[in-house]
Short mmCIF file of the C-alpha atoms (twelve columns), coordinates in Angstrom:
data_MODEL
# 
_entry.id   MODEL 
# 
loop_
_atom_site.group_PDB 
_atom_site.id 
_atom_site.type_symbol 
_atom_site.label_atom_id 
_atom_site.label_alt_id 
_atom_site.label_comp_id 
_atom_site.label_asym_id 
_atom_site.label_seq_id 
_atom_site.Cartn_x 
_atom_site.Cartn_y 
_atom_site.Cartn_z 
_atom_site.pdbx_PDB_model_num 
ATOM 1  C CA . UNK A 1  102.565 108.747 85.325  1 
ATOM 2  C CA . UNK A 2  102.690 111.839 87.771  1 
ATOM 3  C CA . UNK A 3  105.503 111.916 90.007  1 
ATOM 4  C CA . UNK A 4  103.411 111.441 93.255  1 
ATOM 5  C CA . UNK A 5  102.091 108.178 92.036  1 
ATOM 6  C CA . UNK A 6  105.369 106.901 91.313  1 
ATOM 7  C CA . UNK A 7  106.617 108.101 94.926  1 
ATOM 8  C CA . UNK A 8  103.308 106.200 96.315  1 
ATOM 9  C CA . UNK A 9  104.319 103.076 94.398  1 
ATOM 10 C CA . UNK A 10 108.119 102.894 95.195  1 
ATOM 11 C CA . UNK A 11 107.133 103.954 98.732  1 
ATOM 12 C CA . UNK A 12 104.912 100.807 99.060  1 
ATOM 13 C CA . UNK A 13 107.660 98.802  97.421  1 
ATOM 14 C CA . UNK A 14 110.147 99.855  99.634  1 
ATOM 15 C CA . UNK A 15 108.132 99.326  102.611 1 
ATOM 16 C CA . UNK A 16 107.807 95.721  101.494 1 
ATOM 17 C CA . UNK A 17 111.469 95.377  100.920 1 
ATOM 18 C CA . UNK A 18 112.354 96.731  104.159 1 
ATOM 19 C CA . UNK A 19 109.997 94.321  106.089 1 
ATOM 20 C CA . UNK A 20 111.794 91.535  104.321 1 
ATOM 21 C CA . UNK A 21 115.006 92.968  105.588 1 
ATOM 22 C CA . UNK A 22 113.890 93.458  109.197 1 
ATOM 23 C CA . UNK A 23 112.444 89.838  108.972 1 
ATOM 24 C CA . UNK A 24 115.403 88.442  107.628 1 
ATOM 25 C CA . UNK A 25 117.677 89.939  110.297 1 
ATOM 26 C CA . UNK A 26 115.249 88.778  113.300 1 
ATOM 27 C CA . UNK A 27 115.103 85.308  111.867 1 
ATOM 28 C CA . UNK A 28 118.414 84.652  110.036 1 
ATOM 29 C CA . UNK A 29 116.425 83.549  106.927 1 
ATOM 30 C CA . UNK A 30 115.712 85.533  103.841 1 
ATOM 31 C CA . UNK A 31 113.193 84.470  100.938 1 
ATOM 32 C CA . UNK A 32 113.981 85.416  97.511  1 
ATOM 33 C CA . UNK A 33 111.995 84.145  94.501  1 
ATOM 34 C CA . UNK A 34 110.497 81.288  96.539  1 
ATOM 35 C CA . UNK A 35 113.669 80.167  98.058  1 
ATOM 36 C CA . UNK A 36 114.840 80.461  101.419 1 
ATOM 37 C CA . UNK A 37 118.659 81.213  102.212 1 
ATOM 38 C CA . UNK A 38 119.813 80.695  105.808 1 
ATOM 39 C CA . UNK A 39 122.369 82.891  107.467 1 
ATOM 40 C CA . UNK A 40 124.033 79.937  109.059 1 
ATOM 41 C CA . UNK A 41 124.420 77.388  106.365 1 
ATOM 42 C CA . UNK A 42 124.107 79.381  103.189 1 
ATOM 43 C CA . UNK A 43 125.858 82.627  104.172 1 
ATOM 44 C CA . UNK A 44 127.141 83.739  101.002 1 
ATOM 45 C CA . UNK A 45 123.628 83.305  99.305  1 
ATOM 46 C CA . UNK A 46 121.877 84.990  102.149 1 
ATOM 47 C CA . UNK A 47 124.680 88.159  102.190 1 
ATOM 48 C CA . UNK A 48 124.116 88.546  98.264  1 
ATOM 49 C CA . UNK A 49 120.470 88.521  98.729  1 
ATOM 50 C CA . UNK A 50 120.620 91.331  101.534 1 
ATOM 51 C CA . UNK A 51 123.036 93.125  99.485  1 
ATOM 52 C CA . UNK A 52 120.212 92.953  96.513  1 
ATOM 53 C CA . UNK A 53 117.562 93.978  98.776  1 
ATOM 54 C CA . UNK A 54 119.256 97.036  100.007 1 
ATOM 55 C CA . UNK A 55 120.172 98.129  96.432  1 
ATOM 56 C CA . UNK A 56 116.471 98.070  95.843  1 
ATOM 57 C CA . UNK A 57 115.425 99.847  99.074  1 
ATOM 58 C CA . UNK A 58 117.914 102.765 98.104  1 
ATOM 59 C CA . UNK A 59 116.523 103.047 94.709  1 
ATOM 60 C CA . UNK A 60 112.999 103.137 96.108  1 
ATOM 61 C CA . UNK A 61 113.980 105.597 98.672  1 
ATOM 62 C CA . UNK A 62 115.531 107.760 95.768  1 
ATOM 63 C CA . UNK A 63 112.516 107.584 93.784  1 
ATOM 64 C CA . UNK A 64 110.413 108.798 96.759  1 
ATOM 65 C CA . UNK A 65 112.714 111.490 97.339  1 
ATOM 66 C CA . UNK A 66 112.599 112.546 93.480  1 
ATOM 67 C CA . UNK A 67 108.704 112.571 93.907  1 
ATOM 68 C CA . UNK A 68 108.856 114.918 96.865  1 
ATOM 69 C CA . UNK A 69 111.312 117.118 94.878  1 
ATOM 70 C CA . UNK A 70 114.215 116.726 97.345  1 
ATOM 71 C CA . UNK A 71 116.497 115.128 94.714  1 
ATOM 72 C CA . UNK A 72 117.053 114.118 91.186  1 
ATOM 73 C CA . UNK A 73 115.622 110.512 89.798  1 
ATOM 74 C CA . UNK A 74 117.982 107.875 90.711  1 
ATOM 75 C CA . UNK A 75 116.906 106.241 87.234  1 
ATOM 76 C CA . UNK A 76 117.926 109.015 85.233  1 
ATOM 77 C CA . UNK A 77 121.377 109.296 86.957  1 
ATOM 78 C CA . UNK A 78 121.807 105.476 86.493  1 
ATOM 79 C CA . UNK A 79 120.864 106.029 82.840  1 
ATOM 80 C CA . UNK A 80 123.584 109.070 82.574  1 
ATOM 81 C CA . UNK A 81 126.167 106.979 84.171  1 
ATOM 82 C CA . UNK A 82 125.665 104.099 81.778  1 
ATOM 83 C CA . UNK A 83 126.001 106.384 79.046  1 
ATOM 84 C CA . UNK A 84 124.189 105.782 75.570  1 
ATOM 85 C CA . UNK A 85 123.263 102.042 75.204  1 
ATOM 86 C CA . UNK A 86 123.536 100.544 71.551  1 
# 
């Protein structure tokens, strides 16, 4: 798939994740895989779900930057950090 299409795809995913993060901060409730986690009663699950969403958002931003030629591919960097998988 050409890099510009990958950038568009990951840009759309990133916008969706960004919207879920904004909504979670406003309401104090985040949704993940059909479950809702409250910031008050389930703060651990809420926080870890927020961290996961932020990690996905960072990968999406990196992939959009790669498609624009601004940085190397984040997936190639992760593969290089992990080394050969056997």
